[in-house]
One Martini backbone bead per residue (centre of mass of N, CA, C, O) as a GRO file, in nm:
protein
   85
    1MET     BB    1   0.059   0.063  -0.024
    2CYS     BB    2   0.300   0.257   0.016
    3MET     BB    3   0.418   0.199  -0.278
    4GLN     BB    4   0.167   0.302  -0.435
    5ARG     BB    5   0.174   0.596  -0.334
    6TYR     BB    6   0.457   0.657  -0.438
    7ALA     BB    7   0.419   0.577  -0.737
    8ALA     BB    8   0.193   0.792  -0.798
    9ARG     BB    9   0.421   1.035  -0.779
   10LEU     BB   10   0.557   0.915  -1.034
   11LYS     BB   11   0.786   0.991  -1.333
   12VAL     BB   12   0.974   0.787  -1.491
   13CYS     BB   13   1.211   0.848  -1.777
   14ALA     BB   14   1.489   0.760  -1.635
   15LEU     BB   15   1.761   0.513  -1.626
   16PHE     BB   16   2.057   0.438  -1.419
   17THR     BB   17   2.347   0.216  -1.411
   18ASP     BB   18   2.615   0.187  -1.169
   19TYR     BB   19   2.833  -0.080  -1.127
   20GLU     BB   20   3.099   0.042  -0.995
   21SER     BB   21   2.906   0.200  -0.755
   22ASP     BB   22   2.622   0.077  -0.694
   23LEU     BB   23   2.417   0.263  -0.870
   24LEU     BB   24   2.106   0.438  -0.888
   25PHE     BB   25   1.936   0.635  -1.145
   26TRP     BB   26   1.669   0.889  -1.157
   27LEU     BB   27   1.409   1.047  -1.347
   28ASP     BB   28   1.166   1.283  -1.222
   29THR     BB   29   0.910   1.476  -1.378
   30LYS     BB   30   0.704   1.526  -1.151
   31GLN     BB   31   0.917   1.618  -0.923
   32GLN     BB   32   1.184   1.726  -1.041
   33VAL     BB   33   1.419   1.486  -1.015
   34VAL     BB   34   1.728   1.347  -0.905
   35VAL     BB   35   1.801   1.003  -0.813
   36SER     BB   36   1.970   0.810  -0.566
   37SER     BB   37   2.081   0.459  -0.511
   38ASP     BB   38   2.102   0.169  -0.439
   39LEU     BB   39   2.036  -0.143  -0.577
   40ASN     BB   40   1.797  -0.169  -0.332
   41GLY     BB   41   1.672   0.134  -0.270
   42GLN     BB   42   1.866   0.257  -0.077
   43LYS     BB   43   2.006   0.541  -0.001
   44ARG     BB   44   1.869   0.802  -0.069
   45SER     BB   45   1.931   1.076  -0.316
   46VAL     BB   46   1.908   1.407  -0.384
   47LEU     BB   47   2.078   1.574  -0.662
   48LEU     BB   48   1.832   1.716  -0.824
   49THR     BB   49   1.646   2.038  -0.834
   50SER     BB   50   1.423   2.145  -1.104
   51SER     BB   51   1.168   2.302  -1.278
   52HIS     BB   52   1.346   2.404  -1.523
   53PHE     BB   53   1.578   2.188  -1.583
   54LEU     BB   54   1.359   1.921  -1.574
   55ARG     BB   55   1.106   1.961  -1.749
   56HIS     BB   56   1.253   1.825  -2.044
   57ALA     BB   57   1.373   1.574  -1.952
   58VAL     BB   58   1.497   1.233  -2.099
   59ALA     BB   59   1.804   1.196  -1.983
   60ILE     BB   60   2.063   0.990  -1.828
   61SER     BB   61   2.413   1.010  -1.712
   62VAL     BB   62   2.732   0.849  -1.607
   63PHE     BB   63   3.063   0.992  -1.565
   64GLU     BB   64   3.212   0.931  -1.318
   65VAL     BB   65   3.141   1.260  -1.169
   66THR     BB   66   2.918   1.294  -1.397
   67LEU     BB   67   2.600   1.437  -1.460
   68HIS     BB   68   2.371   1.378  -1.720
   69VAL     BB   69   2.127   1.603  -1.863
   70ILE     BB   70   1.878   1.549  -2.110
   71GLY     BB   71   1.706   1.747  -2.315
   72TYR     BB   72   1.470   1.770  -2.563
   73GLN     BB   73   1.590   2.046  -2.693
   74GLN     BB   74   1.911   1.951  -2.610
   75LEU     BB   75   2.044   1.697  -2.765
   76GLN     BB   76   2.309   1.850  -2.869
   77GLN     BB   77   2.315   2.002  -2.565
   78PRO     BB   78   2.377   1.903  -2.283
   79HIS     BB   79   2.314   1.901  -1.973
   80GLN     BB   80   2.503   1.963  -1.657
   81ALA     BB   81   2.599   1.803  -1.354
   82VAL     BB   82   2.761   1.778  -1.060
   83TRP     BB   83   2.880   1.467  -0.919
   84ALA     BB   84   2.977   1.317  -0.605
   85SER     BB   85   3.071   1.016  -0.430
   0.00000   0.00000   0.00000
């Protein structure tokens, strides 16, 4: 029941798994956040919150310590934010 209520508030449009650091990243366009957790869904952290920056985001990826957020209109020039593990 609790998970159903939580899931109703989400609109996950991008998911990325970093197997080197055992982290899962997702982009929630309804809450307009990028969140990370361990591979079991525990230890959640909100990495980025922005109603403007994430409004039209469609994809995320992680390379080393950089989180790349790609917007629908900026597919040629992705936005990026720095994240450090």
